[in-house]
C-alpha positions as a Markdown table, in Angstrom:
| # | Residue | x | y | z |
|---|---|---|---|---|
| 1 | Met | -18.3 | 39.4 | 123.7 |
| 2 | Ala | -21.3 | 37.5 | 126.2 |
| 3 | Ile | -21.9 | 34.2 | 125.4 |
| 4 | Glu | -25.9 | 33.6 | 124.2 |
| 5 | Arg | -27.4 | 30.8 | 125.9 |
| 6 | His | -27.2 | 28.0 | 123.5 |
| 7 | Leu | -30.2 | 25.2 | 122.9 |
| 8 | Ile | -32.9 | 27.7 | 124.6 |
| 9 | Ile | -35.6 | 29.2 | 122.4 |
| 10 | His | -35.7 | 32.4 | 122.3 |
| 11 | Glu | -37.7 | 35.6 | 121.1 |
| 12 | Val | -37.2 | 38.4 | 119.8 |
| 13 | Thr | -39.9 | 40.9 | 117.8 |
| 14 | Val | -38.6 | 43.4 | 115.4 |
| 15 | Arg | -40.7 | 46.8 | 114.7 |
| 16 | Pro | -41.9 | 47.2 | 111.0 |
| 17 | Cys | -39.4 | 48.4 | 108.8 |
| 18 | Gly | -36.7 | 47.7 | 111.4 |
| 19 | Glu | -33.8 | 44.9 | 111.3 |
| 20 | Trp | -32.5 | 42.1 | 113.3 |
| 21 | Ser | -29.1 | 40.3 | 113.4 |
| 22 | Pro | -28.5 | 37.4 | 115.3 |
| 23 | Pro | -26.5 | 38.9 | 119.2 |
| 24 | Thr | -23.3 | 35.8 | 118.8 |
| 25 | Pro | -21.9 | 34.3 | 116.2 |
| 26 | Ser | -23.1 | 30.9 | 116.4 |
| 27 | Trp | -25.0 | 28.2 | 114.6 |
| 28 | Ile | -28.4 | 29.3 | 114.7 |
| 29 | Val | -32.0 | 28.2 | 113.4 |
| 30 | Val | -34.9 | 30.9 | 113.3 |
| 31 | Arg | -38.5 | 31.0 | 112.7 |
| 32 | Val | -41.1 | 33.5 | 111.9 |
| 33 | Ala | -43.6 | 33.5 | 114.5 |
| 34 | Glu | -45.6 | 36.2 | 113.3 |
| 35 | Gly | -45.6 | 38.5 | 110.6 |
| 36 | Ile | -43.5 | 38.7 | 107.6 |
| 37 | Gly | -39.8 | 39.0 | 107.1 |
| 38 | Tyr | -37.0 | 39.5 | 104.7 |
| 39 | Trp | -34.1 | 38.1 | 104.2 |
| 40 | Leu | -31.4 | 40.6 | 103.0 |
| 41 | Gln | -28.2 | 39.8 | 101.4 |
| 42 | Gly | -26.2 | 41.2 | 98.4 |
| 43 | Gly | -29.1 | 43.8 | 97.7 |
| 44 | Ser | -31.3 | 41.0 | 96.9 |
| 45 | Ala | -34.6 | 39.9 | 99.1 |
| 46 | Arg | -36.1 | 36.4 | 100.5 |
| 47 | Glu | -39.6 | 36.8 | 101.9 |
| 48 | Leu | -40.2 | 34.8 | 104.9 |
| 49 | Lys | -43.7 | 34.5 | 106.4 |
| 50 | Ile | -45.3 | 32.5 | 109.3 |
| 51 | Gly | -43.3 | 29.3 | 109.9 |
| 52 | Asp | -40.9 | 29.7 | 107.2 |
| 53 | Gly | -37.3 | 29.9 | 108.5 |
| 54 | Phe | -33.2 | 29.1 | 108.0 |
| 55 | Val | -30.2 | 27.8 | 109.4 |
| 56 | Ala | -27.0 | 29.9 | 109.4 |
| 57 | Thr | -23.7 | 28.9 | 110.2 |
| 58 | Asp | -21.5 | 30.6 | 112.9 |
| 59 | Ser | -19.6 | 33.1 | 110.4 |
| 60 | Ser | -23.0 | 34.0 | 108.4 |
| 61 | Arg | -23.3 | 37.9 | 108.2 |
| 62 | Leu | -27.2 | 37.7 | 107.9 |
| 63 | Val | -29.5 | 40.8 | 108.1 |
| 64 | Leu | -33.7 | 40.3 | 108.4 |
| 65 | Arg | -35.7 | 43.0 | 107.8 |
| 66 | Ala | -39.6 | 43.5 | 109.3 |
| 67 | Ser | -42.2 | 44.3 | 106.9 |
| 68 | Gln | -43.7 | 48.2 | 107.0 |
| 69 | Leu | -47.0 | 46.6 | 107.3 |
| 70 | Gly | -46.3 | 45.5 | 111.1 |
| 71 | Pro | -43.9 | 44.1 | 113.8 |
| 72 | Leu | -41.9 | 40.9 | 112.8 |
| 73 | Lys | -42.0 | 38.1 | 115.7 |
| 74 | Leu | -39.5 | 35.5 | 115.6 |
| 75 | Glu | -38.4 | 32.4 | 117.5 |
| 76 | Phe | -35.0 | 31.3 | 117.1 |
| 77 | Phe | -31.9 | 29.2 | 119.5 |
| 78 | Cys | -28.3 | 29.3 | 118.9 |
| 79 | Val | -26.0 | 25.7 | 118.9 |
| 80 | Gln | -22.3 | 26.3 | 119.9 |
| 81 | Pro | -20.4 | 23.3 | 118.9 |
| 82 | Gln | -17.6 | 23.7 | 121.4 |
| 83 | Phe | -20.1 | 23.8 | 124.1 |
| 84 | Leu | -20.8 | 20.0 | 123.2 |
| 85 | Asn | -17.9 | 18.6 | 124.5 |
| 86 | Gly | -18.1 | 15.1 | 123.9 |
| 87 | Leu | -20.9 | 14.7 | 121.4 |
| 88 | Ile | -19.0 | 15.3 | 118.8 |
| 89 | Thr | -16.5 | 13.8 | 116.6 |
| 90 | Val | -12.7 | 14.8 | 115.7 |
| 91 | Ala | -14.4 | 14.8 | 112.1 |
| 92 | Glu | -17.8 | 16.1 | 112.7 |
| 93 | Gly | -16.1 | 19.2 | 114.6 |
| 94 | His | -13.5 | 19.7 | 111.4 |
| 95 | Lys | -16.7 | 19.6 | 109.3 |
| 96 | Leu | -18.7 | 22.3 | 111.1 |
| 97 | Glu | -15.3 | 24.7 | 111.6 |
| 98 | Leu | -15.1 | 24.7 | 107.8 |
| 99 | Ala | -18.8 | 24.9 | 106.7 |
| 100 | Gly | -18.6 | 28.2 | 109.3 |
| 101 | Lys | -16.5 | 29.6 | 106.9 |
| 102 | Asn | -17.4 | 28.7 | 103.7 |
| 103 | Leu | -20.8 | 28.9 | 103.9 |
| 104 | Ala | -20.7 | 33.0 | 105.6 |
| 105 | Gly | -23.4 | 34.7 | 104.5 |
| 106 | Gln | -25.4 | 31.9 | 103.2 |
| 107 | Ala | -28.3 | 30.3 | 105.1 |
| 108 | Asn | -30.0 | 26.8 | 104.1 |
| 109 | Phe | -33.8 | 27.7 | 104.1 |
| 110 | Phe | -36.9 | 25.5 | 105.1 |
| 111 | Gly | -41.0 | 26.3 | 104.8 |
| 112 | Ala | -43.9 | 25.7 | 107.0 |
| 113 | Thr | -44.8 | 22.4 | 105.7 |
| 114 | Asp | -40.9 | 21.4 | 105.5 |
| 115 | Ser | -40.0 | 18.6 | 108.1 |
| 116 | Val | -37.7 | 20.9 | 110.0 |
| 117 | Gly | -40.4 | 23.8 | 110.0 |
| 118 | Gln | -43.0 | 21.7 | 111.5 |
| 119 | Lys | -40.9 | 20.3 | 114.3 |
| 120 | Phe | -39.8 | 23.6 | 115.2 |
| 121 | Ser | -43.6 | 24.8 | 115.2 |
| 122 | Arg | -44.6 | 21.3 | 117.6 |
| 123 | Leu | -41.4 | 22.7 | 119.9 |
| 124 | Val | -41.8 | 26.0 | 120.4 |
| 125 | Leu | -45.8 | 25.1 | 121.5 |
| 126 | Gln | -44.5 | 22.5 | 124.9 |
| 127 | Pro | -43.8 | 24.0 | 128.3 |
| 128 | Gly | -40.7 | 23.7 | 129.9 |
| 129 | Arg | -38.4 | 25.4 | 127.8 |
| 130 | Glu | -35.2 | 24.9 | 129.5 |
| 131 | Asn | -35.1 | 21.2 | 130.7 |
| 132 | Leu | -32.8 | 18.4 | 129.3 |
| 133 | Thr | -35.6 | 17.1 | 127.4 |
| 134 | Met | -36.2 | 20.2 | 125.3 |
| 135 | Arg | -32.6 | 20.8 | 124.9 |
| 136 | Ser | -32.7 | 17.4 | 123.2 |
| 137 | Ala | -34.9 | 18.0 | 121.0 |
| 138 | Leu | -33.2 | 21.4 | 119.6 |
| 139 | Leu | -30.2 | 19.6 | 119.3 |
| 140 | Gln | -31.7 | 17.2 | 117.4 |
| 141 | Leu | -33.4 | 19.6 | 115.0 |
| 142 | Trp | -30.1 | 21.4 | 114.7 |
| 143 | Thr | -28.4 | 18.2 | 113.8 |
| 144 | Gln | -31.4 | 17.1 | 111.4 |
| 145 | Ala | -30.8 | 21.0 | 109.5 |
| 146 | Val | -27.2 | 20.4 | 109.0 |
| 147 | Ala | -27.2 | 17.0 | 107.9 |
| 148 | Gly | -26.0 | 18.0 | 104.5 |
| 149 | Val | -22.7 | 19.3 | 106.1 |
| 150 | Leu | -22.0 | 16.4 | 108.1 |
| 151 | Ser | -22.3 | 14.0 | 105.9 |
| 152 | Ala | -20.3 | 16.0 | 103.3 |
| 153 | Pro | -17.5 | 13.0 | 101.5 |
| 154 | Pro | -13.5 | 13.6 | 103.0 |
| 155 | Ala | -11.7 | 15.2 | 100.1 |
| 156 | Glu | -10.4 | 12.0 | 97.9 |
| 157 | Asp | -6.9 | 10.5 | 98.9 |
| 158 | Ala | -4.4 | 8.6 | 96.7 |
| 159 | Gly | -6.1 | 5.5 | 98.2 |
| 160 | His | -3.5 | 5.1 | 101.2 |
| 161 | Lys | -5.1 | 2.3 | 103.2 |
| 162 | Leu | -3.7 | 4.0 | 106.6 |
| 163 | Gln | -5.2 | 7.3 | 105.5 |
| 164 | Glu | -8.5 | 5.2 | 105.5 |
| 165 | Arg | -8.0 | 3.9 | 108.6 |
| 166 | Phe | -7.0 | 6.9 | 110.5 |
| 167 | Arg | -9.9 | 9.0 | 108.7 |
| 168 | Gln | -12.3 | 6.3 | 110.3 |
| 169 | Phe | -10.4 | 6.5 | 113.5 |
| 170 | Val | -11.1 | 10.4 | 114.0 |
| 171 | Ala | -14.5 | 10.3 | 112.5 |
| 172 | Gln | -15.5 | 7.5 | 115.8 |
| 173 | Met | -13.2 | 9.5 | 118.2 |
| 174 | Pro | -15.5 | 12.4 | 120.5 |
| 175 | Asp | -13.4 | 15.6 | 120.5 |
| 176 | Ala | -13.1 | 15.7 | 124.3 |
| 177 | Glu | -11.0 | 12.0 | 123.8 |
| 178 | Leu | -8.6 | 13.4 | 121.3 |
| 179 | Ala | -8.0 | 16.6 | 124.2 |
| 180 | Ala | -7.4 | 14.1 | 126.7 |
| 181 | Arg | -5.0 | 11.6 | 125.2 |
| 182 | Ser | -1.1 | 11.7 | 124.3 |
| 183 | Leu | 0.4 | 11.8 | 121.1 |
| 184 | Thr | 2.0 | 8.5 | 121.7 |
| 185 | Glu | -1.5 | 6.8 | 122.6 |
| 186 | Leu | -3.0 | 8.1 | 119.8 |
| 187 | Ala | -0.3 | 6.7 | 117.5 |
| 188 | Ala | -0.3 | 3.6 | 119.1 |
| 189 | Gln | -3.5 | 3.3 | 118.7 |
| 190 | Leu | -3.8 | 3.5 | 115.2 |
| 191 | His | -0.3 | 1.3 | 114.8 |
| 192 | Cys | 1.6 | 3.6 | 113.5 |
| 193 | Ser | 4.5 | 6.0 | 114.4 |
| 194 | Glu | 4.0 | 9.5 | 116.2 |
| 195 | Arg | 5.7 | 11.1 | 113.5 |
| 196 | His | 3.5 | 9.5 | 111.0 |
| 197 | Phe | 0.3 | 10.6 | 112.8 |
| 198 | Ser | 0.9 | 13.8 | 113.6 |
| 199 | Arg | 2.0 | 14.5 | 109.4 |
| 200 | Met | -1.7 | 12.7 | 108.9 |
| 201 | Phe | -3.5 | 15.0 | 111.3 |
| 202 | Arg | -2.2 | 18.1 | 109.4 |
| 203 | Ala | -2.7 | 16.8 | 106.4 |
| 204 | Glu | -6.4 | 16.3 | 107.2 |
| 205 | Phe | -7.2 | 18.9 | 109.3 |
| 206 | Gly | -4.9 | 21.6 | 108.6 |
| 207 | Val | -3.1 | 22.4 | 112.0 |
| 208 | Pro | -1.0 | 20.8 | 114.3 |
| 209 | Leu | -2.5 | 17.9 | 116.4 |
| 210 | Arg | -1.1 | 20.0 | 119.5 |
| 211 | Lys | -2.8 | 23.2 | 118.3 |
| 212 | Arg | -6.2 | 21.2 | 117.9 |
| 213 | Gln | -5.9 | 20.1 | 121.4 |
| 214 | Thr | -5.1 | 22.8 | 122.7 |
| 215 | Glu | -8.1 | 24.2 | 121.2 |
| 216 | Leu | -10.6 | 21.8 | 122.4 |
| 217 | Arg | -9.1 | 22.1 | 125.8 |
| 218 | Leu | -9.6 | 26.1 | 125.9 |
| 219 | Gln | -13.6 | 25.5 | 124.9 |
| 220 | Arg | -13.9 | 22.5 | 127.6 |
| 221 | Ala | -12.7 | 25.2 | 130.2 |
| 222 | Gln | -15.1 | 27.9 | 128.6 |
| 223 | Gln | -17.7 | 25.7 | 129.4 |
| 224 | Leu | -16.7 | 24.9 | 133.0 |
| 225 | Leu | -16.0 | 28.5 | 133.5 |
| 226 | Thr | -19.9 | 29.0 | 133.2 |
| 227 | Asp | -20.6 | 27.0 | 136.6 |
| 228 | Ile | -19.5 | 29.6 | 139.3 |
| 229 | Asp | -19.1 | 27.1 | 141.9 |
| 230 | Ser | -15.9 | 25.8 | 140.2 |
| 231 | Lys | -13.2 | 27.3 | 141.6 |
| 232 | Val | -10.5 | 28.0 | 138.4 |
| 233 | Ile | -8.0 | 26.1 | 139.5 |
| 234 | Thr | -10.2 | 23.0 | 139.6 |
| 235 | Val | -11.2 | 24.3 | 135.6 |
| 236 | Ala | -7.9 | 23.8 | 134.9 |
| 237 | His | -7.4 | 20.8 | 136.2 |
| 238 | Glu | -10.7 | 19.0 | 134.5 |
| 239 | Ser | -9.3 | 20.9 | 131.1 |
| 240 | Gly | -6.2 | 19.7 | 131.0 |
| 241 | Tyr | -4.0 | 21.8 | 132.6 |
| 242 | Arg | -2.0 | 21.1 | 135.8 |
| 243 | Asn | -0.1 | 24.4 | 136.1 |
| 244 | Leu | -2.4 | 27.3 | 136.9 |
| 245 | Gly | -0.2 | 30.0 | 135.7 |
| 246 | Leu | -0.1 | 28.3 | 131.9 |
| 247 | Phe | -3.3 | 28.1 | 132.3 |
| 248 | Asn | -4.2 | 31.5 | 132.6 |
| 249 | Ala | -1.6 | 32.4 | 130.0 |
| 250 | Met | -2.9 | 30.0 | 127.2 |
| 251 | Phe | -6.7 | 31.2 | 128.3 |
| 252 | Lys | -5.6 | 35.1 | 128.1 |
| 253 | Lys | -3.9 | 34.7 | 124.7 |
| 254 | Arg | -6.7 | 32.7 | 122.9 |
| 255 | Phe | -9.5 | 34.8 | 124.4 |
| 256 | Gly | -8.3 | 37.9 | 125.5 |
| 257 | Leu | -9.0 | 37.8 | 129.3 |
| 258 | Thr | -8.2 | 35.9 | 132.2 |
| 259 | Pro | -10.5 | 33.1 | 133.6 |
| 260 | Ser | -11.8 | 34.9 | 136.2 |
| 261 | Glu | -12.2 | 37.9 | 134.2 |
| 262 | Tyr | -14.3 | 35.6 | 131.0 |
| 263 | Arg | -16.7 | 34.6 | 133.9 |
| 264 | Gln | -17.4 | 37.7 | 135.4 |
| 265 | Gln | -18.0 | 39.3 | 131.7 |
| 266 | Asn | -20.3 | 35.7 | 131.3 |
| 267 | Leu | -22.4 | 35.5 | 134.5 |
């Protein structure tokens, strides 16, 4: 599936009685620009008027239907956290992944007079939709909308001091740093054994450290491959792989395409 460019405002018009679903799985923020739409879920419907909207997770199976009285114009932007390399901490990334699974088919709605709705309305009126200022504003709007997800408290623990230090440690560490560090370095920084660090990581995130690091490195490679001027071997090195053959094999195993095929599909 081709990548929908994220942090860019898109527009779509749905014919009367027509239906629309997001073109690619990602976090999405949607606003009604014209007409009346209906959020459909489980046999029920929620009316959305001009200025109303919602934020949905990357696993949401959402459908919007236009009123029979006229077309429905939508303005929306996508956010793909895996392409925010270095901006999201390890703990935040984990919370977002859990939200994507646990909130499937749901959405957080906002009205035209809510702060999120008002900010979105102002942004769509600004020129230069693809500059850094706009992308930064859209990212801020999204983080405001998902603040409840990111501020969710961690699961209760038995009060172990090292476990608490571990949680503080990963809460402050960018995912890019985790991908680049060795187990030895991570354990030394927390002043514990490698075995203990690995055990705490798996207990907190549900996957082994090595598996999480591999996923982060391959997500980084996805991002770098969108630059057509970068050679595949350069992408491999910048993603943490010194062996091109291993990089190609790992990438194809994860995404079903070689790096070259993935780049060609997503030009």
